[in-house]
KEKE-3310 file (N, C-alpha, C; in steps of 0.2 Angstrom, whole numbers, plus 5000, padded with zeros to 4 digits):
npx = (5301:5288:5290:5282:5274:5271:5263:5247:5232:5224:5233:5242:5233:5230:5243:5245:5234:5238:5249:5245:5237:5246:5253:5244:5241:5252:5259:5258:5272:5285:5281:5290:5304:5316:5329:5340:5333:5334:5330:5328:5328:5324:5317:5306:5313:5318:5306:5301:5294:5300:5314:5321:5337:5349:5363:5372:5360:5346:5333:5328:5319:5310:5307:5302:5294:5285:5278:5273:5264:5255:5250:5244:5234:5225:5222:5215:5204:5206:5207:5200:5204:5217:5223:5229:5247:5248:5254:5268:5269:5264:5274:5285:5281:5279:5292:5298:5292:5300:5312:5310:5307:5318:5327:5327:5313:5303:5304:5304:5292:5283:5286:5281:5268:5263:5263:5270:5281:5298:5306:5303:5305:5300:5291:5297:5298:5303:5300:5296:5303:5293:5292:5288:5280:5284:5283:5269:5264:5271:5264:5251:5252:5255:5244:5235:5241:5241:5228:5222:5211:5212:5224:5241:5247:5239:5241:5255:5254:5247:5256:5267:5262:5259:5271:5278:5284:5274:5274:5281:5271:5272)
npy = (5392:5388:5384:5388:5398:5412:5412:5414:5404:5401:5401:5391:5380:5381:5377:5365:5358:5359:5352:5339:5336:5337:5326:5315:5315:5311:5299:5282:5273:5261:5248:5246:5256:5262:5261:5253:5243:5242:5233:5235:5236:5249:5260:5264:5271:5281:5287:5283:5276:5272:5277:5288:5289:5299:5298:5284:5281:5274:5266:5264:5253:5252:5238:5236:5247:5246:5234:5238:5248:5240:5233:5244:5248:5237:5238:5251:5248:5250:5242:5242:5253:5252:5239:5222:5222:5233:5244:5242:5243:5256:5263:5261:5266:5279:5283:5281:5292:5302:5298:5300:5314:5319:5316:5322:5332:5333:5339:5353:5354:5351:5362:5373:5370:5373:5387:5397:5411:5414:5424:5438:5444:5455:5447:5435:5422:5414:5399:5395:5386:5375:5371:5354:5351:5342:5330:5329:5327:5315:5307:5308:5302:5289:5285:5286:5276:5264:5263:5266:5269:5280:5294:5289:5298:5299:5287:5288:5299:5293:5283:5290:5297:5286:5281:5291:5296:5301:5319:5326:5332:5349)
npz = (5946:5935:5918:5908:5915:5913:5902:5894:5897:5886:5875:5879:5878:5865:5859:5864:5858:5845:5845:5848:5838:5828:5831:5831:5818:5811:5798:5800:5806:5806:5818:5828:5834:5823:5828:5839:5852:5869:5883:5900:5918:5930:5927:5935:5946:5939:5934:5921:5907:5895:5885:5873:5865:5858:5855:5858:5844:5851:5860:5876:5885:5899:5908:5922:5924:5914:5918:5930:5925:5918:5929:5936:5926:5927:5940:5941:5932:5919:5908:5896:5889:5888:5880:5883:5882:5876:5883:5881:5867:5865:5872:5864:5852:5855:5858:5844:5838:5844:5838:5824:5824:5828:5817:5801:5793:5802:5815:5812:5805:5815:5824:5815:5815:5827:5827:5834:5835:5834:5828:5818:5801:5792:5779:5782:5794:5809:5816:5833:5846:5857:5873:5878:5868:5859:5867:5869:5856:5853:5862:5857:5845:5848:5854:5843:5834:5841:5844:5856:5870:5877:5880:5882:5890:5901:5908:5910:5919:5930:5933:5938:5949:5957:5960:5966:5981:5996:6000:6015:6028:6035)
capx = (5295:5287:5293:5276:5270:5268:5259:5240:5229:5222:5239:5245:5229:5231:5249:5244:5230:5241:5255:5242:5234:5251:5256:5239:5241:5258:5258:5261:5278:5285:5279:5296:5308:5321:5334:5341:5329:5336:5326:5332:5325:5327:5312:5302:5317:5318:5300:5301:5292:5305:5318:5325:5344:5352:5370:5370:5353:5343:5328:5328:5312:5311:5302:5299:5289:5279:5275:5269:5259:5250:5246:5239:5228:5221:5219:5210:5199:5207:5210:5197:5207:5224:5223:5235:5252:5248:5260:5275:5268:5263:5280:5289:5278:5281:5299:5299:5291:5306:5317:5307:5307:5326:5330:5323:5310:5298:5304:5302:5285:5280:5287:5277:5261:5262:5262:5274:5286:5304:5309:5300:5309:5295:5286:5300:5296:5307:5296:5300:5302:5288:5293:5283:5275:5286:5280:5262:5264:5272:5258:5245:5254:5255:5237:5232:5243:5240:5221:5221:5204:5215:5231:5246:5248:5235:5245:5261:5253:5245:5262:5271:5258:5259:5278:5281:5283:5270:5278:5280:5268:5276)
capy = (5394:5383:5387:5392:5401:5418:5412:5413:5397:5399:5400:5385:5375:5380:5374:5358:5355:5359:5347:5333:5335:5335:5318:5310:5315:5307:5293:5277:5271:5254:5247:5247:5261:5260:5260:5247:5243:5239:5232:5235:5239:5256:5265:5267:5275:5287:5290:5283:5269:5271:5284:5288:5292:5300:5296:5281:5280:5269:5266:5260:5251:5250:5233:5237:5252:5243:5229:5242:5252:5235:5233:5250:5247:5232:5241:5256:5246:5254:5238:5243:5259:5250:5232:5218:5222:5240:5248:5241:5245:5263:5266:5260:5270:5286:5284:5281:5298:5306:5296:5303:5321:5320:5316:5324:5338:5333:5344:5360:5353:5352:5370:5377:5368:5377:5394:5401:5414:5416:5430:5439:5449:5457:5441:5429:5420:5408:5396:5395:5379:5376:5365:5350:5350:5335:5325:5329:5325:5308:5304:5307:5297:5282:5284:5285:5270:5259:5262:5267:5273:5287:5295:5286:5303:5297:5281:5291:5303:5288:5279:5295:5297:5279:5279:5297:5296:5307:5324:5327:5339:5353)
capz = (5942:5929:5911:5904:5920:5911:5897:5895:5896:5879:5871:5881:5875:5857:5857:5866:5854:5839:5846:5849:5831:5824:5832:5829:5810:5807:5795:5804:5804:5809:5825:5832:5832:5818:5831:5844:5858:5875:5888:5907:5924:5932:5924:5940:5949:5934:5931:5914:5904:5890:5884:5867:5866:5850:5855:5851:5843:5854:5864:5882:5887:5906:5910:5928:5923:5909:5922:5935:5921:5917:5936:5936:5922:5930:5947:5939:5928:5912:5902:5889:5886:5887:5880:5886:5878:5873:5886:5878:5860:5865:5873:5858:5846:5857:5856:5838:5836:5846:5834:5818:5825:5829:5811:5796:5793:5807:5821:5809:5804:5822:5825:5811:5816:5833:5825:5839:5831:5838:5825:5812:5798:5787:5778:5785:5801:5812:5821:5840:5850:5863:5878:5880:5862:5856:5871:5868:5849:5854:5866:5853:5840:5851:5856:5837:5830:5845:5845:5863:5871:5881:5879:5886:5895:5908:5911:5913:5925:5935:5935:5942:5955:5961:5962:5970:5988:5997:6003:6022:6030:6040)
cpx = (5294:5288:5287:5272:5267:5264:5251:5237:5227:5228:5241:5240:5229:5237:5248:5239:5233:5246:5251:5239:5240:5253:5251:5239:5247:5257:5262:5268:5279:5283:5284:5300:5313:5328:5335:5336:5332:5332:5330:5327:5327:5322:5308:5306:5318:5312:5299:5299:5298:5309:5322:5331:5346:5359:5371:5362:5350:5337:5328:5321:5313:5305:5299:5293:5283:5276:5270:5263:5253:5246:5242:5233:5223:5217:5214:5204:5200:5208:5206:5200:5214:5224:5229:5241:5253:5252:5266:5274:5268:5270:5285:5287:5280:5288:5301:5297:5297:5312:5316:5308:5315:5329:5325:5319:5304:5298:5302:5295:5281:5280:5281:5270:5259:5260:5265:5280:5292:5306:5305:5304:5304:5291:5290:5299:5301:5303:5300:5298:5297:5290:5288:5279:5277:5283:5272:5260:5265:5267:5252:5247:5253:5248:5233:5234:5242:5232:5218:5214:5206:5222:5235:5248:5245:5239:5252:5260:5251:5252:5266:5268:5258:5266:5281:5279:5279:5275:5276:5276:5272:5271)
cpy = (5390:5387:5391:5396:5408:5418:5411:5406:5397:5397:5393:5379:5375:5376:5367:5354:5354:5353:5340:5332:5333:5327:5314:5310:5312:5301:5288:5274:5263:5253:5248:5253:5258:5259:5254:5248:5239:5239:5232:5237:5246:5261:5268:5272:5282:5290:5289:5276:5267:5278:5283:5292:5293:5298:5290:5281:5274:5270:5261:5259:5248:5245:5233:5241:5250:5238:5233:5246:5246:5234:5238:5250:5243:5235:5246:5254:5250:5249:5239:5249:5256:5242:5229:5220:5229:5245:5248:5244:5253:5266:5266:5265:5277:5288:5284:5288:5303:5304:5300:5311:5323:5320:5318:5330:5338:5338:5351:5360:5355:5360:5374:5376:5372:5384:5399:5404:5416:5423:5431:5445:5450:5450:5435:5428:5414:5405:5395:5388:5381:5369:5361:5348:5343:5329:5324:5326:5317:5304:5303:5302:5290:5280:5282:5277:5264:5258:5263:5271:5279:5288:5292:5291:5301:5292:5284:5295:5298:5285:5284:5295:5292:5278:5285:5296:5302:5312:5324:5333:5342:5356)
cpz = (5936:5922:5908:5909:5917:5905:5899:5894:5889:5874:5873:5878:5868:5855:5859:5861:5847:5839:5845:5841:5826:5825:5829:5821:5807:5805:5799:5801:5806:5816:5830:5830:5827:5821:5836:5850:5863:5881:5895:5912:5926:5931:5930:5945:5945:5932:5924:5912:5898:5888:5877:5868:5859:5850:5860:5851:5846:5858:5870:5884:5895:5908:5916:5928:5919:5913:5927:5931:5920:5923:5937:5933:5925:5936:5946:5935:5921:5907:5896:5885:5884:5886:5882:5880:5875:5877:5882:5871:5860:5867:5867:5852:5848:5856:5849:5835:5838:5840:5826:5819:5826:5823:5806:5797:5798:5812:5818:5808:5810:5824:5821:5813:5823:5832:5830:5835:5836:5835:5819:5808:5792:5786:5781:5792:5803:5817:5827:5842:5856:5866:5878:5873:5859:5860:5869:5860:5849:5857:5861:5847:5842:5852:5849:5834:5834:5846:5852:5865:5875:5879:5884:5892:5902:5911:5914:5919:5931:5938:5940:5949:5960:5963:5966:5977:5990:6001:6011:6023:6035:6044)
residu = (MET:PRO:LEU:HIS:ALA:GLY:ARG:ASP:THR:ALA:THR:LEU:ARG:ARG:TRP:ALA:GLN:ALA:ALA:ALA:GLU:PHE:GLY:ALA:SER:LEU:PRO:PRO:GLY:PRO:GLU:GLU:PRO:SER:VAL:ARG:VAL:VAL:GLU:ARG:ASP:GLY:GLY:LEU:ALA:ARG:GLY:LEU:LEU:ALA:ARG:TYR:THR:SER:ARG:PRO:PRO:ALA:VAL:GLU:LEU:TYR:THR:ASP:ALA:VAL:ALA:GLU:ALA:GLU:ARG:LEU:ILE:ASP:ALA:HIS:GLY:TRP:ARG:ALA:TRP:PHE:PRO:PRO:GLY:SER:VAL:ARG:ALA:ALA:ALA:LEU:ALA:HIS:GLU:ALA:VAL:HIS:ASP:ARG:LEU:HIS:HIS:GLY:PRO:GLY:ARG:ALA:ALA:LEU:LYS:ARG:SER:LEU:GLY:HIS:THR:ALA:LEU:ARG:LEU:GLY:ARG:LEU:ARG:VAL:PRO:ALA:HIS:VAL:ALA:GLY:ALA:GLU:GLU:LEU:ALA:ALA:HIS:ALA:TYR:ALA:GLN:ALA:VAL:CYS:GLY:LEU:GLY:ARG:SER:PRO:LEU:LEU:LEU:SER:ALA:ALA:LEU:ALA:ALA:SER:THR:THR:PRO:PRO:ARG:GLU:LYS:LYS)
# end
């Protein structure tokens, strides 16, 4: 059963919008993450363009997935939305947000912006985690700082759809 299956659509949309607004409003940071970037193959098999790891702090950039994403952009006629080189730049910007939210006050600020409460004691409230919010914020940030015409989430979905084998019909 999906994680948020019991949530009403309006709440999910509100959280998604808040996460996207949070990400888009983050001040631009360095173009590259402040951690080591390791380029390697294997992203298509994992369904990833890039991945942030906290131990050790690093970003793995999957060159096979970046190349396939660039091919998909051309095949779908999306070059106006995703200029040449923007896939790499957006992937690194996205992972830089994960690094920023992992260290410092960013994660708590994102939780507060969502308005979901885990615990309330009188006036005191503990903001709750919302699964997927950090991903939406990272995609919105990447779109904003890279000046993309569409969210990189579109490209991630297209890449996943193009590399997922079709299910057998029973």
